[in-house]
VOVO-711575 format. One record per residue (C-alpha): x, y, z; residue in one letter. Coordinates in Angstrom, 3 decimals. Example, Ala and Ser with C-alpha at 12.3 -4.5 7.8 and 13.67 -1.06 7.14 Angstrom:
// residues 2
<site <12.300 -4.500 7.800> "a">
<site <13.670 -1.060 7.140> "s">
// end
This chain:
// residues 528
<site <20.052 7.103 21.929> "m">
<site <21.106 10.425 20.423> "s">
<site <22.064 10.624 16.805> "f">
<site <25.355 11.932 15.488> "t">
<site <26.083 12.915 11.900> "n">
<site <27.334 9.399 11.284> "q">
<site <23.886 7.986 12.023> "s">
<site <22.510 9.615 8.875> "f">
<site <24.129 8.269 5.719> "t">
<site <21.830 10.045 3.201> "n">
<site <23.156 8.001 0.299> "q">
<site <20.485 9.109 -2.192> "f">
<site <21.523 12.757 -2.131> "i">
<site <25.172 11.905 -1.623> "r">
<site <25.421 9.730 -4.726> "e">
<site <22.865 11.328 -7.063> "l">
<site <23.014 15.013 -8.078> "p">
<site <20.430 17.519 -6.928> "g">
<site <19.716 21.091 -7.875> "e">
<site <21.097 24.043 -5.935> "a">
<site <17.861 26.060 -5.843> "d">
<site <16.326 25.674 -2.360> "a">
<site <13.155 27.650 -3.046> "s">
<site <9.724 26.069 -2.869> "r">
<site <8.576 27.629 -6.133> "q">
<site <6.927 25.156 -8.498> "s">
<site <9.141 24.457 -11.503> "r">
<site <10.528 21.872 -13.874> "s">
<site <13.493 20.183 -12.207> "v">
<site <16.257 18.455 -14.144> "h">
<site <18.061 16.737 -11.301> "d">
<site <17.199 13.823 -9.004> "f">
<site <16.188 15.920 -6.017> "w">
<site <15.671 19.418 -4.699> "s">
<site <16.762 20.821 -1.323> "p">
<site <13.681 22.008 0.512> "v">
<site <13.015 22.877 4.144> "t">
<site <9.774 21.780 5.817> "p">
<site <7.391 24.602 6.642> "t">
<site <7.101 24.978 10.458> "p">
<site <3.738 24.405 12.114> "v">
<site <2.098 26.282 14.932> "a">
<site <1.396 23.740 17.663> "n">
<site <2.584 20.178 17.006> "p">
<site <1.067 17.471 19.191> "q">
<site <2.052 13.797 19.117> "l">
<site <-1.115 11.769 18.561> "l">
<site <0.423 8.323 18.085> "a">
<site <3.711 6.630 17.339> "f">
<site <5.008 3.140 16.663> "s">
<site <7.509 1.884 19.254> "p">
<site <8.340 -0.991 16.907> "e">
<site <9.338 1.341 14.079> "v">
<site <11.348 3.460 16.496> "a">
<site <13.226 0.345 17.584> "a">
<site <13.770 -0.573 13.935> "l">
<site <15.520 2.775 13.506> "l">
<site <17.505 2.428 16.724> "g">
<site <15.569 5.224 18.434> "i">
<site <14.563 5.037 22.078> "d">
<site <10.750 5.334 21.776> "p">
<site <10.676 7.678 24.776> "q">
<site <12.635 10.239 22.754> "l">
<site <9.676 10.659 20.420> "l">
<site <7.620 12.161 23.236> "t">
<site <10.210 14.838 23.924> "q">
<site <10.224 18.270 22.334> "s">
<site <13.373 17.798 20.240> "t">
<site <12.088 14.812 18.315> "w">
<site <8.524 16.142 18.296> "l">
<site <9.706 19.275 16.504> "n">
<site <11.814 17.275 14.073> "a">
<site <8.883 15.005 13.163> "l">
<site <6.659 18.052 12.750> "a">
<site <9.120 19.728 10.382> "g">
<site <9.973 22.515 12.805> "n">
<site <13.667 21.673 13.087> "q">
<site <16.306 19.283 11.787> "l">
<site <18.356 17.065 14.065> "l">
<site <22.114 16.737 13.547> "p">
<site <22.754 14.769 10.361> "g">
<site <19.308 15.296 8.872> "m">
<site <19.104 16.767 5.369> "v">
<site <15.702 17.723 3.992> "s">
<site <14.868 17.337 0.317> "y">
<site <12.177 16.210 -2.133> "a">
<site <12.739 13.773 -4.989> "s">
<site <11.874 14.139 -8.649> "n">
<site <9.789 11.594 -10.557> "y">
<site <7.062 11.279 -13.162> "g">
<site <4.388 8.699 -13.790> "g">
<site <1.404 7.321 -15.639> "h">
<site <-1.822 8.357 -13.942> "q">
<site <-4.974 6.462 -14.912> "f">
<site <-3.122 5.128 -17.944> "g">
<site <-1.889 8.497 -19.254> "q">
<site <1.592 9.950 -19.020> "w">
<site <1.439 12.850 -16.550> "a">
<site <4.963 14.245 -16.892> "g">
<site <6.931 15.482 -13.905> "q">
<site <5.182 14.837 -10.584> "l">
<site <7.670 14.539 -7.710> "g">
<site <7.233 14.710 -3.968> "d">
<site <4.560 17.378 -3.818> "g">
<site <3.757 17.012 -0.121> "r">
<site <6.526 14.719 1.093> "a">
<site <9.877 15.931 2.402> "i">
<site <12.719 13.604 3.319> "f">
<site <14.680 13.991 6.531> "l">
<site <17.470 11.796 5.226> "g">
<site <18.443 8.193 5.753> "e">
<site <19.332 6.492 9.020> "i">
<site <21.712 3.555 9.040> "t">
<site <21.067 1.344 12.036> "h">
<site <24.002 -0.088 13.936> "h">
<site <23.093 -3.501 12.470> "q">
<site <23.620 -2.128 8.976> "g">
<site <19.982 -1.612 7.974> "q">
<site <19.163 1.698 6.294> "s">
<site <15.827 3.489 6.303> "f">
<site <14.668 6.746 4.767> "e">
<site <12.509 9.079 6.867> "l">
<site <9.901 11.110 5.049> "q">
<site <7.398 13.656 6.366> "l">
<site <4.106 13.649 4.514> "k">
<site <2.267 16.933 4.843> "g">
<site <5.249 19.083 5.815> "a">
<site <4.631 21.897 3.346> "g">
<site <5.189 22.810 -0.304> "p">
<site <8.066 21.649 -2.475> "t">
<site <9.060 22.524 -6.052> "p">
<site <6.791 19.628 -7.087> "y">
<site <3.658 20.843 -5.322> "s">
<site <2.348 22.663 -8.396> "r">
<site <-0.638 24.648 -7.057> "r">
<site <-0.989 22.688 -3.813> "s">
<site <-0.026 23.681 -0.269> "d">
<site <1.964 20.522 0.463> "g">
<site <-0.050 19.901 3.606> "r">
<site <-2.048 16.861 4.727> "a">
<site <-5.176 16.658 6.833> "v">
<site <-5.899 14.557 9.886> "l">
<site <-8.167 12.069 8.116> "r">
<site <-5.655 11.192 5.404> "s">
<site <-2.770 11.116 7.864> "s">
<site <-4.591 8.815 10.278> "m">
<site <-5.512 6.519 7.429> "r">
<site <-1.898 6.278 6.285> "e">
<site <-0.506 5.824 9.794> "f">
<site <-2.887 3.004 10.658> "l">
<site <-2.859 1.181 7.338> "c">
<site <0.929 1.222 7.004> "s">
<site <1.209 -0.623 10.289> "e">
<site <-1.800 -2.870 9.623> "a">
<site <-0.285 -4.109 6.374> "m">
<site <3.021 -4.856 8.079> "h">
<site <1.381 -7.038 10.708> "y">
<site <-0.624 -8.809 8.026> "l">
<site <2.720 -9.886 6.584> "g">
<site <2.507 -7.654 3.512> "i">
<site <5.484 -5.627 2.284> "a">
<site <4.846 -1.960 3.039> "t">
<site <6.253 1.363 4.034> "t">
<site <6.006 1.888 7.798> "r">
<site <4.746 4.763 9.937> "a">
<site <6.811 6.166 12.794> "l">
<site <4.604 8.987 14.051> "s">
<site <1.338 10.863 13.640> "l">
<site <1.380 14.531 14.633> "i">
<site <-1.335 17.156 14.568> "s">
<site <-0.098 20.563 13.456> "t">
<site <-2.463 22.882 15.299> "g">
<site <-3.364 24.460 11.962> "e">
<site <-6.336 24.255 9.644> "q">
<site <-6.023 23.145 6.028> "v">
<site <-8.504 23.885 3.240> "v">
<site <-9.622 20.741 1.390> "r">
<site <-12.352 19.965 -1.129> "d">
<site <-12.715 16.313 -0.181> "m">
<site <-14.678 15.208 -3.246> "f">
<site <-13.527 17.937 -5.644> "y">
<site <-17.134 19.091 -5.961> "d">
<site <-16.703 22.782 -5.206> "g">
<site <-17.335 22.542 -1.451> "h">
<site <-14.004 23.155 0.304> "p">
<site <-13.882 23.131 4.089> "t">
<site <-11.324 23.693 6.820> "l">
<site <-9.871 20.516 8.293> "e">
<site <-7.283 19.897 11.022> "p">
<site <-3.780 19.421 9.640> "g">
<site <-1.458 16.549 10.440> "a">
<site <1.899 15.050 9.447> "i">
<site <2.930 11.407 9.185> "v">
<site <6.555 10.346 9.346> "c">
<site <6.797 7.307 7.117> "r">
<site <9.749 4.985 6.856> "v">
<site <11.101 2.666 4.157> "a">
<site <14.426 1.310 2.898> "p">
<site <13.684 3.411 -0.183> "t">
<site <10.766 5.349 -1.618> "f">
<site <11.944 4.879 -5.209> "l">
<site <9.035 4.386 -7.584> "r">
<site <8.556 3.225 -11.152> "f">
<site <8.007 6.897 -11.967> "g">
<site <11.537 7.838 -10.931> "h">
<site <12.830 5.790 -13.862> "f">
<site <10.082 6.797 -16.268> "e">
<site <10.845 10.496 -15.871> "l">
<site <14.366 10.248 -17.276> "w">
<site <13.232 7.979 -20.096> "a">
<site <10.494 10.455 -21.021> "s">
<site <13.201 13.130 -21.292> "r">
<site <15.460 10.784 -23.284> "q">
<site <18.142 11.282 -20.640> "n">
<site <19.863 7.912 -20.831> "v">
<site <22.784 9.061 -18.676> "t">
<site <20.614 9.877 -15.669> "k">
<site <18.422 6.838 -16.225> "l">
<site <21.503 4.620 -16.196> "q">
<site <22.845 6.349 -13.114> "r">
<site <19.569 5.777 -11.233> "l">
<site <19.432 2.135 -12.285> "v">
<site <23.031 1.580 -11.165> "d">
<site <22.300 3.220 -7.817> "f">
<site <19.153 1.135 -7.286> "t">
<site <20.758 -2.156 -8.211> "r">
<site <23.834 -1.503 -6.063> "a">
<site <21.884 -0.645 -2.932> "h">
<site <18.659 -2.652 -3.136> "y">
<site <19.322 -5.505 -5.574> "f">
<site <23.012 -6.369 -5.089> "p">
<site <22.514 -9.964 -6.197> "e">
<site <21.087 -9.032 -9.616> "q">
<site <24.043 -8.441 -11.918> "h">
<site <22.245 -7.839 -15.228> "t">
<site <19.380 -5.647 -16.337> "l">
<site <17.334 -8.754 -17.142> "a">
<site <17.885 -10.294 -13.710> "d">
<site <17.051 -7.029 -11.969> "w">
<site <13.843 -6.493 -13.932> "f">
<site <12.784 -10.072 -13.177> "q">
<site <13.386 -9.427 -9.484> "a">
<site <11.213 -6.289 -9.613> "v">
<site <8.504 -8.275 -11.422> "c">
<site <8.656 -11.073 -8.846> "a">
<site <8.428 -8.712 -5.863> "r">
<site <5.481 -6.936 -7.455> "t">
<site <3.688 -10.223 -8.159> "a">
<site <4.116 -11.393 -4.576> "i">
<site <2.862 -8.048 -3.275> "l">
<site <-0.296 -8.120 -5.388> "i">
<site <-1.056 -11.734 -4.450> "s">
<site <-1.059 -10.646 -0.800> "h">
<site <-3.350 -7.710 -1.534> "w">
<site <-5.787 -10.126 -3.135> "m">
<site <-5.474 -12.547 -0.220> "r">
<site <-6.672 -10.056 2.381> "v">
<site <-9.105 -8.080 0.187> "g">
<site <-7.058 -4.870 0.042> "f">
<site <-7.756 -2.357 -2.729> "v">
<site <-5.056 0.277 -3.224> "h">
<site <-7.355 2.602 -5.141> "g">
<site <-4.799 4.520 -7.209> "v">
<site <-2.210 2.225 -8.784> "m">
<site <-0.521 4.879 -10.886> "n">
<site <3.087 4.115 -11.795> "t">
<site <4.223 6.890 -9.455> "d">
<site <2.624 4.900 -6.616> "n">
<site <4.448 1.656 -7.421> "m">
<site <7.519 0.820 -5.339> "s">
<site <10.588 -0.445 -7.183> "i">
<site <11.289 -2.773 -4.230> "t">
<site <7.779 -4.223 -4.020> "g">
<site <6.367 -2.266 -1.074> "l">
<site <2.813 -1.065 -0.653> "t">
<site <3.307 2.654 -1.211> "l">
<site <1.085 5.739 -0.773> "d">
<site <-2.067 5.064 1.221> "y">
<site <-4.618 7.381 -0.349> "g">
<site <-8.124 6.231 -1.305> "p">
<site <-7.515 2.630 -0.269> "y">
<site <-10.172 0.279 1.034> "g">
<site <-10.916 -3.242 2.165> "w">
<site <-13.549 -5.506 0.701> "l">
<site <-16.508 -5.893 3.013> "d">
<site <-19.026 -7.683 0.819> "n">
<site <-17.117 -9.498 -1.907> "f">
<site <-17.326 -7.326 -5.021> "d">
<site <-14.515 -7.746 -7.574> "p">
<site <-15.497 -4.501 -9.319> "s">
<site <-15.360 -2.364 -6.186> "w">
<site <-13.033 0.603 -6.038> "t">
<site <-12.836 2.963 -3.060> "p">
<site <-11.672 5.847 -5.262> "n">
<site <-14.416 8.247 -6.362> "t">
<site <-12.153 9.447 -9.187> "t">
<site <-12.164 5.877 -10.509> "d">
<site <-15.886 5.260 -10.036> "a">
<site <-16.758 5.220 -13.729> "q">
<site <-13.810 3.444 -15.319> "g">
<site <-12.963 1.227 -12.301> "r">
<site <-9.447 0.899 -13.637> "r">
<site <-8.106 0.247 -10.144> "y">
<site <-10.881 -1.974 -8.804> "c">
<site <-10.061 -5.076 -6.746> "f">
<site <-10.177 -7.616 -9.576> "a">
<site <-7.987 -5.605 -11.954> "r">
<site <-5.060 -5.090 -9.578> "q">
<site <-2.971 -8.012 -10.948> "p">
<site <-3.542 -6.793 -14.513> "e">
<site <-2.721 -3.177 -13.658> "i">
<site <0.464 -4.151 -11.840> "a">
<site <1.579 -5.973 -14.977> "r">
<site <0.703 -2.933 -17.124> "w">
<site <2.755 -0.752 -14.815> "n">
<site <5.706 -3.121 -15.096> "l">
<site <5.380 -2.879 -18.855> "q">
<site <5.704 0.908 -18.612> "q">
<site <8.809 0.462 -16.471> "l">
<site <10.234 -1.890 -19.088> "a">
<site <9.486 0.676 -21.787> "n">
<site <11.551 3.195 -19.831> "a">
<site <14.421 0.779 -19.250> "l">
<site <14.496 -0.164 -22.940> "s">
<site <16.494 3.020 -23.596> "l">
<site <19.479 1.644 -21.713> "l">
<site <22.499 0.270 -23.578> "p">
<site <22.037 -3.065 -21.767> "d">
<site <18.527 -3.462 -23.182> "a">
<site <18.125 -6.212 -25.741> "s">
<site <17.586 -5.293 -29.370> "d">
<site <14.816 -7.876 -29.456> "s">
<site <12.553 -5.621 -27.416> "v">
<site <11.461 -3.727 -30.497> "g">
<site <10.624 -0.070 -30.720> "k">
<site <9.494 1.857 -27.659> "r">
<site <5.919 1.244 -26.648> "g">
<site <5.689 -2.305 -27.989> "e">
<site <7.162 -4.255 -25.093> "i">
<site <4.809 -7.054 -24.200> "g">
<site <2.811 -6.513 -27.374> "e">
<site <5.060 -8.067 -29.994> "s">
<site <7.703 -10.785 -29.832> "d">
<site <8.011 -13.110 -26.850> "e">
<site <11.805 -12.877 -26.654> "s">
<site <13.979 -10.357 -24.878> "g">
<site <14.560 -9.462 -21.242> "w">
<site <11.404 -7.368 -20.939> "a">
<site <8.962 -9.998 -22.098> "n">
<site <10.800 -12.620 -20.087> "e">
<site <10.391 -10.413 -17.034> "g">
<site <6.682 -9.947 -17.657> "l">
<site <6.282 -13.690 -18.203> "a">
<site <8.088 -14.171 -14.882> "h">
<site <5.541 -11.850 -13.264> "y">
<site <2.765 -14.076 -14.632> "d">
<site <4.399 -17.249 -13.325> "r">
<site <5.169 -15.872 -9.887> "v">
<site <1.720 -14.371 -9.511> "y">
<site <0.020 -17.609 -10.541> "q">
<site <2.189 -19.647 -8.195> "q">
<site <1.603 -17.397 -5.200> "h">
<site <-2.047 -16.887 -6.033> "s">
<site <-2.690 -20.627 -6.153> "q">
<site <-0.842 -21.147 -2.878> "q">
<site <-2.732 -18.262 -1.312> "m">
<site <-6.075 -19.684 -2.408> "l">
<site <-5.162 -23.172 -1.237> "a">
<site <-4.290 -21.758 2.181> "d">
<site <-7.409 -19.589 2.373> "k">
<site <-9.628 -22.579 1.673> "f">
<site <-7.593 -24.969 3.810> "g">
<site <-6.538 -27.236 0.948> "l">
<site <-3.571 -29.481 1.695> "d">
<site <-2.207 -28.750 -1.785> "h">
<site <-3.409 -27.245 -5.042> "w">
<site <-5.049 -29.612 -7.509> "q">
<site <-5.927 -28.835 -11.093> "e">
<site <-9.676 -29.124 -10.501> "n">
<site <-9.602 -26.811 -7.468> "d">
<site <-9.905 -23.754 -9.728> "g">
<site <-13.572 -24.277 -10.692> "p">
<site <-14.551 -25.062 -7.084> "l">
<site <-12.914 -21.878 -5.781> "i">
<site <-14.199 -19.716 -8.639> "n">
<site <-17.716 -20.923 -7.891> "e">
<site <-17.275 -19.959 -4.253> "a">
<site <-16.280 -16.407 -5.143> "f">
<site <-19.159 -16.165 -7.605> "a">
<site <-21.565 -17.118 -4.822> "l">
<site <-19.981 -14.599 -2.454> "l">
<site <-20.521 -11.867 -5.021> "q">
<site <-24.066 -12.814 -5.995> "q">
<site <-25.256 -13.352 -2.436> "a">
<site <-23.654 -10.198 -0.948> "d">
<site <-21.389 -12.082 1.462> "v">
<site <-18.700 -10.555 3.662> "d">
<site <-15.326 -11.923 2.557> "m">
<site <-13.559 -11.840 5.929> "t">
<site <-16.466 -13.270 7.889> "e">
<site <-17.033 -16.016 5.299> "f">
<site <-13.560 -17.448 5.719> "f">
<site <-13.856 -17.298 9.499> "k">
<site <-17.028 -19.384 9.368> "t">
<site <-15.732 -21.682 6.628> "l">
<site <-12.832 -22.649 8.860> "k">
<site <-15.292 -23.889 11.457> "q">
<site <-17.675 -25.985 9.341> "i">
<site <-18.512 -29.581 10.218> "d">
<site <-17.001 -31.441 7.268> "v">
<site <-19.227 -34.473 7.972> "d">
<site <-22.441 -32.444 8.033> "h">
<site <-21.834 -29.200 6.102> "p">
<site <-24.737 -26.767 5.985> "h">
<site <-25.226 -23.138 4.985> "s">
<site <-26.170 -22.317 8.591> "r">
<site <-22.445 -22.534 9.355> "s">
<site <-21.694 -19.508 7.166> "v">
<site <-24.953 -17.583 7.607> "k">
<site <-23.409 -14.819 9.718> "t">
<site <-21.301 -13.793 6.704> "a">
<site <-24.401 -12.766 4.715> "f">
<site <-25.471 -9.142 4.710> "y">
<site <-29.072 -9.795 3.686> "q">
<site <-31.425 -12.458 5.031> "e">
<site <-33.357 -12.548 1.751> "a">
<site <-30.231 -13.347 -0.227> "l">
<site <-29.261 -16.015 2.272> "y">
<site <-32.601 -17.714 1.738> "q">
<site <-32.345 -17.345 -2.034> "q">
<site <-28.851 -18.807 -2.287> "f">
<site <-29.119 -21.383 0.486> "q">
<site <-29.506 -24.360 -1.896> "p">
<site <-26.508 -23.288 -3.995> "a">
<site <-24.399 -22.715 -0.891> "v">
<site <-25.351 -26.115 0.514> "n">
<site <-24.408 -27.772 -2.766> "d">
<site <-21.050 -25.994 -2.824> "w">
<site <-20.315 -26.791 0.816> "l">
<site <-21.002 -30.464 0.190> "a">
<site <-18.471 -30.563 -2.625> "r">
<site <-15.978 -28.503 -0.612> "y">
<site <-16.347 -30.821 2.395> "a">
<site <-15.694 -33.816 0.167> "a">
<site <-12.522 -32.121 -1.077> "r">
<site <-11.084 -31.469 2.406> "i">
<site <-12.508 -34.449 4.318> "r">
<site <-9.304 -36.471 4.125> "e">
<site <-7.060 -33.655 5.302> "s">
<site <-5.932 -33.225 8.902> "n">
<site <-8.456 -30.830 10.515> "p">
<site <-5.903 -29.192 12.801> "q">
<site <-3.505 -28.559 9.942> "q">
<site <-6.327 -27.290 7.740> "r">
<site <-7.508 -24.824 10.336> "q">
<site <-3.953 -23.676 11.004> "a">
<site <-3.426 -22.950 7.292> "r">
<site <-6.705 -21.062 7.123> "m">
<site <-5.915 -19.099 10.265> "r">
<site <-2.581 -17.950 8.866> "q">
<site <-4.074 -16.949 5.500> "a">
<site <-7.316 -15.309 6.616> "n">
<site <-7.103 -12.270 8.881> "p">
<site <-9.754 -11.924 11.522> "r">
<site <-9.105 -8.216 11.878> "f">
<site <-8.908 -5.947 8.869> "i">
<site <-8.793 -2.175 9.012> "l">
<site <-12.275 -1.663 7.645> "r">
<site <-12.941 1.834 6.380> "n">
<site <-15.857 2.404 8.725> "y">
<site <-13.623 1.737 11.738> "l">
<site <-11.020 4.219 10.551> "v">
<site <-13.718 6.774 9.787> "q">
<site <-15.103 6.458 13.310> "q">
<site <-11.593 6.937 14.703> "a">
<site <-11.109 10.016 12.514> "i">
<site <-14.379 11.584 13.639> "e">
<site <-13.508 10.968 17.287> "s">
<site <-9.964 12.292 16.910> "a">
<site <-11.274 15.433 15.225> "t">
<site <-13.030 16.336 18.485> "v">
<site <-10.046 15.332 20.618> "g">
<site <-10.904 11.722 21.500> "d">
<site <-7.999 9.419 20.548> "l">
<site <-9.390 6.302 22.241> "t">
<site <-10.392 4.450 19.077> "l">
<site <-7.209 5.494 17.262> "l">
<site <-5.109 3.833 19.948> "h">
<site <-7.447 0.861 20.209> "q">
<site <-7.111 0.191 16.482> "l">
<site <-3.352 0.669 16.663> "h">
<site <-3.156 -2.049 19.319> "v">
<site <-5.566 -4.415 17.610> "r">
<site <-3.945 -4.301 14.160> "l">
<site <-0.765 -5.793 15.659> "r">
<site <-2.462 -9.198 15.994> "d">
<site <-4.737 -9.510 12.961> "p">
<site <-5.004 -13.304 12.706> "y">
<site <-6.542 -13.996 16.110> "n">
<site <-9.851 -13.071 17.694> "d">
<site <-9.764 -10.866 20.758> "q">
<site <-13.102 -11.208 22.626> "p">
<site <-12.495 -7.967 24.512> "a">
<site <-12.557 -6.103 21.193> "d">
<site <-15.374 -8.063 19.573> "a">
<site <-16.983 -4.871 18.262> "a">
<site <-14.008 -4.337 15.931> "l">
<site <-14.482 -7.658 14.155> "y">
<site <-18.023 -7.259 12.855> "g">
<site <-19.275 -6.843 9.318> "k">
<site <-19.762 -3.351 7.929> "r">
<site <-22.856 -1.807 9.552> "p">
<site <-25.679 -0.644 7.291> "d">
<site <-25.068 3.024 8.096> "w">
<site <-21.558 2.794 6.617> "a">
<site <-22.562 1.369 3.238> "k">
<site <-22.790 4.745 1.502> "n">
<site <-21.176 7.049 4.044> "k">
<site <-18.339 9.310 2.937> "a">
<site <-15.044 8.000 4.254> "g">
<site <-16.416 4.465 4.540> "c">
<site <-17.262 3.516 0.974> "s">
<site <-16.390 6.696 -0.918> "m">
<site <-12.952 8.258 -0.822> "l">
<site <-11.005 10.611 -3.016> "s">
<site <-7.341 11.082 -3.825> "c">
<site <-7.275 13.699 -1.063> "s">
<site <-8.119 10.982 1.448> "s">
// end
């Protein structure tokens, strides 16, 4: 398939005003977007691509291997109908308002409308500087690009709302990065990911105009968003509730599979409930609610696993604060900054209460499915909480535990059934009596349920394959020296995460000891 101009609808830049200045110079921008051309690269090479995403866009996957598309996805040329630009937004970072941020290393190629009516934005991450790059070069390195490419697709196949990844391209250039911001910069191979989503609009897009008291542009952005992505929500209150519900469902899925985003700033929160911006993310190996993969967050642990539901709600509160400037906002909200802190009436607090309800509902269903319960009962909470407490205290691998739990003999439960999930023999011995006691009570709870149905529920809720950081790090190290074998192996395996594949048994194991404190496996930075 070859695209014509009609294939690219580009509604964001067609309906919302942008500035005329096409320079890449860092500056304060007072429009929704800036025209900016990607910076060409020396020697683009296609490392991987997703045929499924290509098909979603109506692109013949074979075209991606040809020079025309390769150059377009590397930022070296634009195809007919493509328009390149970067969008303007702000955000709260680590709880503090950061002002204008914008797409500092992401450049849009426009929006494709599929023949079936679906629309998707294409965005190159790492394609060079934009007016929002501040002092950065707008580039991305191979390790961060591989991580985003793989995790975007892994999350999709886990059934979690996410941006997608079309292609991963090496640039043939070196990029200077100080991985841990400790004064030791090095040269790393550059790369570009083409990521895809119905929209990349973030909470921060709305916050920016509120911070500038520009009600006209805030209203215009809200109208655009509701018309295109929430056509069934006819009031501000209904729309905000829909955003809250999508966010709650998203976070419940993160918690289900043990995913930790790592940097839940409001500029990294999708208005349509997608997982957005794969930076210092990670997956729980041993169950540790306080774990964060982000070295920048190591002290405060604001974005650790256990706090993700709370932080998502806080971020929604900041969005509500921004929307409170609109004429449609209820007078009952109170003065700016007090939404969620004062009265319980008004659209904002109703939306936040809706977040709480939806999250609780989906969280309970998720936990019931993970543990194979036929339905949620009021006294299931203490039993499940005790299980997670034991997992934490005894240093147990979350993914492996639920695999073994699915297979226990409900008539003769014993800790031996789950022993392989323990990282330390000494802790297994220490906690064996407590685990046996818990398993006995758990077996009594599920004994009357249909075993086939129970195992089916557990299989659908508990992935067997997760994109553990140590696996990605091994793939990165191999790719850096030209070996793409593990990259492609992971890309194949992540498409079927809920079933074991004996041929790839090595990809299903617990985190090896060598990876516990290795950079890229347990420690990542925002440059990751």
